[in-house]
C-alpha positions in Angstrom: 85.1 -0.5 -7.0 81.5 -1.4 -8.4 78.6 0.4 -7.8 75.1 -1.4 -7.0 71.8 -0.6 -9.0 69.7 1.4 -7.4 66.4 -0.5 -5.9 63.1 0.1 -8.3 60.0 1.1 -6.1 57.5 -2.0 -5.5 55.6 -0.6 -7.6 57.6 -0.4 -10.8 59.2 -3.4 -10.4 56.2 -5.4 -10.6 54.6 -3.7 -13.4 51.0 -4.0 -14.0 51.0 -6.9 -11.4 50.4 -4.7 -8.6 49.0 -1.5 -8.6 49.6 1.4 -6.2 47.6 1.6 -2.9 44.1 3.2 -3.6 43.2 6.2 -2.1 39.9 7.7 -0.3 40.1 11.3 -1.0 38.0 13.9 -2.5 41.0 16.3 -3.2 43.0 13.8 -4.7 40.2 13.0 -7.1 39.4 16.2 -7.9 43.1 16.8 -8.9 43.3 13.4 -11.2 39.7 14.6 -12.8 41.1 18.2 -13.7 44.2 16.6 -15.3 42.0 14.5 -17.5 38.9 16.6 -17.7 39.5 20.1 -16.6 37.5 22.3 -18.4 34.6 19.9 -19.7 31.2 21.6 -19.1 27.8 19.7 -18.2 24.4 19.9 -19.7 23.3 22.6 -17.3 26.3 25.0 -18.2 28.2 24.7 -15.0 31.6 23.0 -15.5 32.1 19.5 -14.0 34.8 20.1 -11.7 33.0 23.6 -9.9 29.8 21.0 -9.5 31.9 18.6 -8.1 33.3 20.6 -5.6 29.9 22.5 -4.6 28.0 19.2 -4.2 30.9 17.3 -2.1 30.6 20.7 0.4 27.3 19.6 0.5 28.0 16.2 1.0 30.6 17.1 3.9 27.3 19.0 5.6 25.4 16.3 5.9 28.3 14.1 7.5 29.0 11.7 4.1 32.0 9.9 4.3 34.9 10.2 2.2 33.9 7.4 -0.3 31.1 9.5 -0.9 33.1 12.7 -1.2 35.9 10.7 -3.5 33.2 9.2 -6.0 31.5 12.5 -6.2 34.5 14.4 -7.7 34.7 11.6 -10.5 31.5 10.8 -11.7 31.1 13.0 -15.2 32.7 13.2 -17.9 32.3 9.1 -18.0 34.1 9.0 -21.2 37.2 10.5 -20.1 37.3 8.6 -16.6 36.7 5.1 -17.0 35.8 3.0 -14.4 38.3 0.6 -14.4 41.1 3.3 -13.6 39.0 5.1 -11.0 39.0 1.6 -9.0 42.4 1.2 -9.9 43.4 4.4 -8.5 40.4 4.9 -5.6 39.4 1.2 -4.8 36.2 -0.5 -5.8 34.2 1.3 -3.0 34.5 4.3 -4.7 33.8 2.6 -7.7 30.9 0.9 -7.0 29.6 4.3 -6.1 30.5 6.0 -9.4 28.8 3.1 -11.6 25.8 3.3 -9.2 25.6 7.2 -9.6 25.8 6.7 -13.8 23.0 4.1 -13.9 20.8 6.4 -12.6 21.8 9.3 -14.8 21.3 7.1 -17.4 17.9 6.3 -15.9 16.4 10.0 -16.3 17.2 9.4 -19.9 14.4 6.8 -20.0 12.1 8.9 -17.7 11.9 11.2 -20.6 11.8 8.7 -23.4 8.7 7.2 -21.2 7.0 10.1 -21.3 5.9 8.3 -18.4 2.1 9.0 -16.7 0.8 9.3 -13.2 1.3 5.6 -12.5 4.5 5.4 -13.3 6.0 8.1 -11.2 6.2 6.0 -7.9 7.3 3.0 -10.0 10.4 5.1 -11.2 10.9 6.2 -8.0 11.4 3.1 -6.5 13.6 1.8 -9.7 15.9 4.4 -8.5 15.8 2.8 -5.3 16.5 -0.4 -6.8 19.2 0.1 -8.7 21.0 1.8 -6.0 22.9 -1.0 -4.5 24.1 1.4 -1.9 22.2 4.3 0.0 25.3 6.7 -0.7 24.4 6.8 -4.1 20.9 8.1 -3.6 22.2 10.9 -1.7 25.1 11.7 -4.2 22.1 11.8 -6.7 20.2 14.1 -4.1 22.8 16.4 -3.4 23.8 16.8 -7.1 20.6 17.6 -8.3 20.2 20.4 -5.4 23.3 21.8 -6.6 22.4 22.0 -10.1 19.3 23.8 -9.3 21.2 26.0 -7.2 23.7 26.9 -10.0 20.5 27.7 -12.3 19.1 30.2 -9.4 22.5 32.1 -9.3 22.8 32.3 -13.1 19.0 33.2 -13.2 18.8 30.7 -16.2 16.1 28.1 -15.7 16.9 24.4 -16.3 14.8 22.2 -18.7 11.4 22.0 -17.8 11.8 18.0 -17.4 14.6 18.8 -14.9 12.2 20.7 -12.9 9.0 18.3 -13.0 11.5 15.1 -12.5 12.8 16.9 -9.0 8.8 17.5 -8.0 7.9 14.6 -9.0 10.8 11.6 -8.2 13.3 13.0 -6.1 12.0 15.4 -4.2 9.7 12.5 -2.7 12.3 10.1 -2.8 14.3 12.6 -0.2 11.2 12.9 1.8 11.1 8.6 2.3 14.8 8.8 3.2 14.2 11.5 5.9 16.3 14.0 4.2 13.7 16.9 4.6 15.6 20.0 4.6 17.0 18.5 1.2 13.5 18.1 0.3 11.9 21.4 0.8 15.6 23.1 -1.1 14.7 21.0 -4.0 10.8 21.6 -4.1 10.8 25.3 -3.7 13.3 25.5 -6.4 11.9 23.3 -8.3 8.2 25.3 -8.3 10.5 28.3 -8.6 11.2 27.4 -12.4 8.3 25.7 -13.2 5.3 28.1 -12.0 7.6 31.9 -11.8 4.7 33.6 -11.4 2.9 31.7 -8.9 6.2 31.4 -6.6 7.3 35.3 -7.1 3.5 36.7 -5.6 3.3 34.5 -3.0 6.7 34.7 -1.6 6.0 39.1 -2.0 3.1 38.2 -0.1 5.4 36.2 2.7 7.7 38.6 2.9 5.3 41.6 3.3 4.3 39.7 6.1 7.8 38.7 7.7 8.3 41.5 10.1 4.8 40.8 11.8 5.2 37.0 11.7 8.3 37.4 13.2 7.0 39.4 15.9 4.4 37.2 16.4 6.4 33.9 16.9 9.1 35.8 19.2 6.3 36.8 21.9 4.5 33.5 21.2 8.2 31.8 21.9 8.7 33.8 25.0 5.6 33.2 26.7 6.4 29.5 26.0 10.1 29.3 27.2 8.6 31.0 30.6 6.4 28.3 31.3 8.6 25.6 30.2 11.5 27.0 32.3 9.0 27.1 35.2 8.2 23.5 34.9 11.8 22.7 34.6 12.0 21.6 31.3 15.1 22.9 29.4 14.2 23.4 26.0 15.7 24.6 22.6 12.7 27.0 20.9 12.8 28.6 17.4 10.2 29.6 14.8 10.0 27.0 12.3 9.9 29.0 8.6 7.1 27.7 6.5 8.3 26.4 2.8 7.0 28.4 -0.3 5.9 25.1 -2.2 4.7 23.5 1.2 2.2 26.7 1.3 1.2 26.7 -1.8 0.3 22.9 -2.2 -1.8 23.5 1.2 -3.4 26.6 -0.3 -4.2 24.5 -3.6 -5.0 20.9 -1.7 -7.7 22.8 0.6 -8.8 26.2 -1.6 -7.9 28.4 1.3 -6.2 31.9 1.2 -2.7 32.8 2.8 -4.4 34.1 5.8 -6.2 30.6 6.2 -3.2 28.2 6.4 -3.0 27.0 10.3 0.8 26.4 10.1 2.1 29.6 8.4 3.2 30.7 12.1 5.0 27.7 14.1 7.5 27.1 16.7 9.7 24.2 17.2 10.9 23.6 20.7 13.4 20.6 21.4 13.5 18.9 24.5 15.6 16.2 26.3 13.3 12.7 26.3 10.0 11.2 25.2 8.5 12.3 28.6 9.4 15.9 28.4 7.6 16.0 25.1 4.2 15.0 26.2 5.3 17.3 29.5 5.8 20.4 27.2 2.2 19.4 24.7 0.4 19.8 28.1 2.0 23.1 29.0 1.3 24.3 25.5 -2.5 23.7 25.6 -2.4 24.9 28.7 -1.6 28.4 27.6 -3.3 28.6 24.1 -6.8 26.8 23.5 -6.1 23.3 21.2 -7.5 22.8 17.6 -8.2 19.2 18.0 -8.3 18.3 14.4 -5.1 19.8 13.8 -3.1 17.4 16.4 -0.6 14.6 15.5 1.4 12.2 17.1 4.1 11.4 15.2 6.1 9.7 18.3 3.2 6.9 19.0 2.8 6.3 15.2 5.7 7.3 13.5 5.6 8.4 10.1 6.6 5.2 7.3 10.2 7.6 6.8 10.8 6.9 10.3 9.6 10.9 11.2 8.8 11.3 14.9 7.3 14.4 16.2 4.4 16.0 18.0 2.1 18.4 16.2 -0.4 20.3 17.5 -2.1 23.6 16.5 -3.3 26.8 18.9 -5.1 29.4 18.5 -2.7 32.3 20.3 -2.7 35.6 21.4 -4.7 37.6 18.9 -6.8 34.8 17.8 -4.1 33.6 15.3 -3.5 29.9 14.9 0.1 28.6 15.8 1.4 25.3 15.1 3.9 23.8 17.7 6.1 20.8 17.0 8.1 19.1 19.9 10.8 16.9 19.5 14.0 15.3 20.9 17.5 16.4 19.8 17.7 12.5 18.5 14.4 13.0 16.8 15.1 16.5 15.5 18.5 14.9 14.3 17.0 12.5 12.4 14.2 15.0 11.1 16.8 17.7 9.6 18.9 15.1 8.1 17.3 11.8 7.8 19.5 8.9 7.2 22.7 10.9 7.6 21.8 11.7 11.2 22.2 8.1 12.2 24.6 6.3 9.3 28.0 6.8 9.5 29.7 5.0 7.3 33.5 3.4 8.5 36.3 6.0 7.1 38.8 3.4 6.1 42.1 5.5 5.6 44.6 5.0 3.2 44.6 0.9 3.3 42.2 -1.8 3.2 41.1 -2.6 6.5 41.9 -6.7 5.9 39.0 -7.1 8.9 36.9 -9.9 7.9 34.8 -8.5 11.1 34.6 -5.2 9.8 33.6 -6.0 6.3 30.9 -8.1 7.9 29.8 -5.3 10.5 29.6 -2.6 7.1 28.1 -5.6 4.9 25.1 -6.0 7.9 24.6 -2.1 8.2 24.6 -2.0 4.0 21.8 -4.6 4.6 19.5 -3.6 7.2 19.7 0.3 5.1 18.3 -1.8 2.2 15.4 -3.8 4.1 14.5 -0.4 5.6 13.9 1.0 2.0 12.5 -2.0 1.1 10.0 -1.9 3.7 9.6 1.9 3.3 9.0 1.6 -0.6 6.7 -1.8 0.0 4.6 -1.5 2.9 4.8 2.6 3.5 1.5 2.3 1.1 -0.5 0.3 3.1 -0.1 1.9 6.5 -3.1 3.9 5.8 -5.5 0.5 5.8 -3.4 -1.2 8.5 -2.2 1.2 10.8 -1.5 -1.0 13.8 0.9 -3.2 11.8 2.2 -0.4 10.1 3.2 1.3 13.3 4.9 -2.0 14.5 6.9 -2.0 11.5 7.8 1.8 11.8 9.1 1.2 15.3 11.3 -1.9 14.3 12.6 -0.5 11.4 13.4 2.9 13.1 15.2 1.0 15.8 17.1 -0.9 13.4 17.8 -4.7 13.5 18.3 -7.1 16.5 21.8 -8.0 17.3 22.8 -11.2 15.7 20.1 -11.3 13.4 19.7 -14.7 11.8 20.5 -16.0 8.1 16.4 -16.7 7.8 15.1 -12.7 8.4 17.5 -12.0 5.7 16.3 -14.5 3.2 12.9 -13.1 4.2 14.1 -9.5 3.4 15.6 -10.7 0.2 12.3 -13.0 -0.7 10.5 -9.5 -0.5 12.3 -7.5 -3.3 11.3 -6.1 -6.4 12.7 -5.6 -9.6 12.3 -3.1 -12.2 12.6 -3.9 -16.1 12.0 -2.4 -19.4 9.5 -3.2 -22.1 11.2 -2.1 -25.8 9.0 0.9 -25.3 10.7 1.9 -22.5 7.8 1.3 -19.9 8.8 0.5 -16.6 8.0 -3.3 -15.1 7.5 -4.2 -11.5 8.4 -8.2 -10.7 9.2 -10.0 -7.9 12.9 -10.7 -7.5 13.5 -13.7 -9.6 11.0 -13.4 -12.4 11.4 -14.8 -15.6 10.8 -13.6 -19.0 7.1 -15.8 -18.8 6.5 -13.5 -15.4 7.2 -10.5 -17.4 5.0 -11.6 -20.1 1.9 -12.2 -18.3 2.6 -8.8 -16.2 2.4 -7.3 -19.6 -1.2 -9.0 -20.8 -2.3 -12.0 -19.8 -2.8 -13.2 -23.4 0.7 -12.1 -24.3 1.6 -14.6 -21.8 -0.2 -17.8 -22.9 1.1 -16.6 -26.4 5.1 -16.8 -24.6 7.6 -18.9 -26.8 10.6 -16.8 -26.3 12.4 -13.4 -25.3 15.2 -11.5 -25.5 17.1 -10.0 -23.0 19.0 -6.6 -23.7 18.8 -8.0 -27.5 20.2 -11.3 -26.4 18.1 -14.6 -27.0 17.7 -16.3 -23.3 15.9 -19.3 -22.0 12.6 -18.6 -20.9 13.4 -19.8 -17.2 16.0 -16.9 -17.0 16.0 -14.7 -13.9 15.8 -11.5 -15.2 17.8 -8.4 -13.4 17.1 -4.6 -12.4 17.1 -2.4 -15.2 17.4 -5.3 -18.6 15.1 -4.8 -21.3 12.8 -7.4 -22.2 11.4 -8.4 -25.5 8.7 -11.3 -25.7 8.7 -13.6 -29.1 4.9 -14.6 -29.3 2.9 -17.3 -31.2 0.9 -16.5 -34.0 -2.8 -15.4 -32.6 -5.1 -18.4 -33.7 -2.2 -20.5 -35.2 -3.3 -23.6 -32.6 0.1 -23.1 -30.4 -1.3 -20.1 -28.5 -1.2 -21.8 -24.9 0.9 -22.0 -22.1 3.0 -25.2 -21.5 2.4 -27.5 -18.4 6.2 -27.3 -17.9 5.9 -24.0 -16.8 4.1 -25.3 -13.9 6.9 -27.4 -12.3 8.8 -25.4 -9.6 11.7 -27.4 -10.6 12.3 -26.6 -14.2 12.1 -22.3 -12.8 9.7 -21.5 -15.6 7.2 -19.3 -13.6 8.1 -17.3 -10.2 5.8 -14.9 -9.6 2.5 -16.0 -7.9 0.6 -14.0 -10.6 1.7 -15.7 -13.5 1.0 -19.2 -11.5 -2.7 -18.5 -11.1 -2.7 -17.4 -15.0 -1.5 -20.6 -16.3 -3.7 -22.5 -13.8 -6.4 -20.9 -14.9 -5.7 -21.4 -18.3 -5.8 -25.1 -17.4 -8.7 -25.4 -15.7 -10.6 -23.7 -18.5 -9.7 -26.2 -20.9 -10.7 -29.0 -18.6 -13.9 -26.8 -17.9 -14.2 -26.9 -21.7 -13.8 -30.7 -21.6 -15.9 -31.6 -19.0 -19.2 -29.5 -20.4 -18.7 -31.2 -23.7 -18.8 -34.4 -22.1 -21.5 -34.3 -20.2 -23.7 -32.5 -22.2 -23.3 -35.4 -24.6 -24.3 -37.6 -21.5 -27.5 -35.8 -21.1 -28.5 -35.6 -24.5 -27.8 -39.5 -24.5 -30.3 -40.2 -21.8 -33.0 -37.9 -23.3 -32.7 -39.8 -26.7 -33.1 -42.8 -24.7 -35.9 -42.1 -22.3 -38.0 -40.5 -25.2 -37.6 -37.0 -23.8 -36.1 -35.2 -26.4 -38.5 -32.2 -25.9 -37.4 -31.5 -22.6 -35.7 -28.6 -22.1 -31.9 -28.6 -20.8 -32.8 -25.7 -18.3 -35.9 -27.2 -16.8 -33.7 -30.3 -16.3 -31.0 -28.2 -14.5 -33.3 -26.2 -12.6 -35.2 -30.3 -11.3 -31.1 -31.3 -10.5 -30.9 -28.1 -8.6 -28.8 -25.9 -10.6 -29.6 -22.3 -11.9 -27.7 -22.8 -15.2 -26.5 -25.9 -17.7 -23.3 -25.7 -17.6 -22.9 -26.7 -14.0 -25.6 -29.1 -14.2 -23.1 -30.8 -17.5 -19.7 -30.5 -15.0 -21.4 -32.4 -12.8 -22.3 -35.0 -14.9 -19.2 -35.4 -16.3 -17.6 -36.0 -12.9 -19.9 -38.2 -12.0 -21.1 -35.9 -9.1 -24.5 -36.9 -10.3 -24.7 -40.5 -11.2 -26.9 -42.3 -14.3 -30.0 -43.3 -11.9 -30.2 -39.8 -10.6 -30.0 -38.3 -14.0 -32.7 -40.9 -14.9 -35.1 -39.7 -12.4 -34.9 -36.5 -13.6 -35.2 -36.6 -16.7 -38.7 -38.9 -16.5 -42.1 -37.1 -16.1 -42.7 -37.0 -12.1 -46.0 -38.7 -11.0 -49.0 -37.1 -11.6 -48.2 -34.8 -14.5 -48.8 -34.4 -18.1 -47.4 -37.3 -19.8 -46.7 -39.6 -16.5 -48.0 -43.1 -16.6 -51.1 -42.8 -15.0 -51.3 -39.0 -14.7 -54.6 -37.4 -15.5 -54.4 -35.6 -19.2 -53.8 -32.1 -19.5 -57.4 -29.8 -19.5 -58.2 -28.4 -22.9 -58.1 -24.4 -23.1 -60.3 -22.8 -21.3 -61.6 -25.6 -19.6 -62.4 -25.8 -16.2 -61.5 -28.2 -13.7 -63.8 -30.7 -12.5 -64.5 -30.7 -8.7 -62.0 -31.8 -6.2 -59.2 -31.5 -8.6 -56.0 -30.3 -7.6 -54.1 -27.6 -9.5 -50.7 -27.4 -9.6 -48.9 -25.5 -6.6 -45.7 -23.3 -5.9 -43.2 -24.7 -3.7 -44.0 -22.1 -1.3 -48.1 -21.5 -0.3 -48.3 -17.9 0.6 -50.8 -16.9 3.5 -51.8 -13.9 5.7 -51.9 -16.2 8.8 -49.1 -16.6 10.8 -48.4 -20.5 11.5 -49.1 -21.0 15.1 -45.1 -22.0 16.4 -44.3 -20.0 19.4 -41.8 -21.0 21.5 -39.1 -21.5 18.6 -35.8 -20.5 19.6 -35.1 -17.4 17.5 -38.9 -16.0 17.3 -39.1 -16.3 13.9 -42.3 -17.2 11.9 -42.5 -18.2 8.6 -45.9 -17.2 7.2 -47.9 -20.7 5.7 -45.0 -22.8 6.7 -44.6 -25.0 10.7 -41.5 -25.8 12.0 -39.6 -24.6 9.0 -35.7 -24.3 10.4 -35.0 -20.2 10.3 -31.6 -18.3 10.4 -30.7 -15.0 11.2 -29.0 -13.0 8.2 -25.5 -11.5 9.0 -25.5 -9.1 6.3 -28.6 -6.9 8.0 -28.4 -9.0 11.8 -32.2 -8.5 12.1 -33.5 -8.1 16.0 -37.2 -7.6 17.4 -39.0 -5.5 16.3 -37.1 -4.9 13.3 -39.8 -5.3 10.1 -38.3 -8.7 8.6 -38.8 -10.8 5.4 -37.3 -14.1 4.4 -35.6 -16.3 2.1 -35.5 -20.0 1.0 -31.8 -21.4 0.9 -30.8 -24.8 -0.5 -30.3 -26.5 2.4 -29.9 -24.0 5.2 -34.1 -23.5 5.5 -35.1 -20.0 5.5 -32.4 -16.9 6.1 -34.5 -13.9 7.7 -33.6 -10.1 6.5 -34.7 -7.1 7.9 -37.3 -5.9 5.0 -34.8 -2.8 4.0 -31.2 -4.5 3.4 -29.5 -4.7 0.4 -28.5 -8.1 0.2 -31.9 -9.6 0.7 -33.5 -7.0 -2.2 -30.6 -8.5 -4.4 -31.4 -12.0 -3.9 -35.3 -11.6 -4.5 -34.9 -9.9 -7.7 -32.7 -12.9 -9.0 -35.1 -15.5 -7.5 -38.6 -14.2 -6.9 -39.8 -17.1 -6.1 -38.0 -17.9 -3.2 -39.0 -15.1 -1.4 -41.3 -15.5 1.6 -43.1 -13.4 4.2 -41.8 -13.9 7.7 -42.8 -12.1 11.3 -41.5 -12.1 14.6 -43.3 -14.4 17.1 -46.1 -13.1 19.7 -44.1 -14.4 22.2 -41.3 -12.8 21.3 -42.6 -9.5 21.0 -44.8 -10.0 24.3 -41.9 -10.9 26.1 -40.6 -8.4 28.8 -37.3 -6.7 27.7 -35.3 -7.2 30.6 -36.6 -10.7 31.5 -36.0 -11.6 27.7 -33.1 -14.6 27.4 -32.7 -14.2 24.1 -29.8 -12.2 22.8 -29.5 -10.9 19.3 -25.9 -9.8 17.4 -26.1 -6.2 16.0 -23.2 -4.3 14.3 -22.4 -0.8 15.4 -20.1 1.9 14.1 -18.6 4.4 16.2 -16.5 7.5 14.9 -14.4 8.4 17.6 -11.5 11.0 18.7 -8.0 10.1 19.9 -7.6 10.8 23.6 -6.4 9.1 26.2 -8.8 5.9 28.2 -11.2 6.8 25.5 -11.7 2.7 25.1 -11.9 1.9 28.7 -14.8 4.7 29.1 -16.7 3.1 26.2 -16.3 -0.4 27.6 -17.4 0.7 30.9 -20.6 1.9 29.2 -21.6 -1.7 27.6 -20.3 -3.5 30.6 -23.4 -1.0 32.6 -26.0 -1.9 30.0 -25.3 -5.7 30.3 -24.1 -5.6 26.1 -22.0 -8.2 25.2 -19.3 -7.6 22.7 -18.5 -10.4 19.9 -16.0 -8.7 18.0 -14.1 -5.2 17.0 -12.4 -3.9 14.5 -10.5 -0.7 14.2 -9.5 1.4 11.2 -7.4 5.0 11.7 -8.6 7.9 10.1 -7.3 11.2 10.1 -8.9 13.0 12.6 -10.9 10.0 13.5 -10.6 6.5 14.5 -13.6 4.1 13.2 -14.5 1.3 16.1 -16.6 -1.7 14.5 -18.4 -3.8 17.1 -20.8 -6.8 17.2 -22.5 -6.7 20.4 -25.5 -8.8 21.9 -28.5 -7.2 22.7 -32.3 -8.2 23.5 -34.0 -5.8 21.3 -34.2 -2.7 19.4 -35.1 -0.7 22.4 -32.2 -2.0 24.1 -29.4 -1.2 21.3 -31.0 2.3 20.9 -30.6 3.2 24.8 -27.0 1.6 24.8 -25.9 4.0 21.5 -27.6 6.6 23.1 -25.1 6.3 26.5 -21.9 5.5 24.6 -22.5 9.2 22.3 -22.6 10.6 25.5 -19.0 9.6 26.0 -16.1 12.8 25.6 -14.7 12.1 22.5 -17.4 9.7 20.8 -18.1 11.9 17.4 -20.9 9.4 15.8 -22.5 6.4 17.1 -24.6 4.2 14.7 -26.2 0.8 13.7 -24.7 -0.3 10.5 
């Protein structure tokens, strides 16, 4: 009887063609790494496996997925854990996370080499986000650094100063940007402990001495608030909120205050069920204790750029001590404690690939949404202070996530707003729009370098100048020799089909170069034509400056350009060159008088453009009520820079083609105009009819700019507009500029005269919540 050979496993029979099905398991990854690098130790002195195990526990507490935990076990040492083998055993997703983490670790070396200054810190932080193709890589990085600092604290062995400094400058703000506040506070406190040990120990000792008293005060306040909330039927979870040492230290330094003067040293947090209950609880808090108005912040109505939402208020509690109260819903609290981890759970893939295209598309959409959120936070966050309305809308949209079935056009728009971060040979970080080329890079470094750019090396290799750059590449520009006759850009760079220049900045610089060349050619050609006419007319003694003034130009350059472009015709130029009738040198003109000779009786002396007298012309009935001294029926207009209204002292300035511009006498713009051209200044006054006219019956209205500084309270704008309507004041325009702790309202209003405006401003100043009112 013959025996059949035993069937071999599929993996053995297929050899290298089919690998074992990859799995995602932190324990399996730790065992695999231990077999290859069990005893290896990192730069901190902690073993790689010990560090990985502790960081995995941190990630698990944040709710990180299995792939993130598995990747953490395989990051280091890189030379013993090849990326190809990691992908073979644990899958492409884990390998991508490991690769992203290793790239970010290499960035730290660049940060040290660059010795980044203040302007580089934000760029490096944003480069971290750009290099992380997956948000989980950033979370792993933060957890790994937190574990490193905990290890140094437990062994009482301070890390390198660069590590602590990088934690404060780059990683803690990054954790704040992602909403990982618990991690951010611990990172800051540990880094502060190592950077300034004496200040840390002194402050910690002082806080510990007052801990019992502080906890008793907070407990009494909490019990009082709990009873009031229960009586109102609001179920709330109350807890004392510890103030972190570094945050206290920063506030003491920033506001130059002692520990006793810190308002939120005593703090309570109330967690309720709904947003409506948040505001009900706020009313109860303000009913129990006296509010400190300037310390109130509504981050529910206007979330922070990183999505944080909560109500913050400071009250004067029992004993005259200040107490900070934070009120939020449970959902807000989860986000405040864990940030992106509170609402971002990646799908657990199990031991086999899903193979479901709908699942894969869903994962891709969620990853794309998170990247858009990060791009919004980094790119738009800094402009929110200047445009709070736009920022608030963007914040709400980002926090709510993308709409179902977001279009591809929206994805393309998000892609267009992305940035890339490349390096100079000296390791300085340069931020560029996505798709930028070496020419864009050269113009960003320096305009002259862009003009002289003739070639480029990217990561040491020569590349065409229209090659799109990628994140973290090192770019070196090959420039033409300065003054060699070839130090200008090529016109091909402006051809969009060739793709040489992608950034608006570089495109503008190239256009400016060619515009300057054309301007130089026009100036030379115009000068040649003018000089030819002067020679033909025998007027070479006429100065070019005088000729420019005759033609209405303040300088010769614009005149030459206008002549070259035939904006000034030959006949017009010849007429300006020839002497005017009645002037010395003109045909039939009287001869010039000898020096010291008196003019004959009846002779006409030259006069200036504007004749000044001290008697106003009688032009009553003019629409604007303005009289120009010495000139009748002259067109006037009220200047927008100062907006004069009767009976403001006024003065005029003769413009080109728009009559006389009327300003207030103390107008800064008018002073500059007269300083440049004193001969065009002219006296002006209000007509007697305008000043005599009864104020209530006056039909003419004058525009005036006013500014209101207001606090935050409901229906404040409605109350202000009611006062304006009662005073019969029209509002032409309004601009709002939010600042902490007040908001600036800039209005353009129509009033009858200065008395009407003063009465209106006085009435508005009486509205509750209006801090200051003034005419701009």
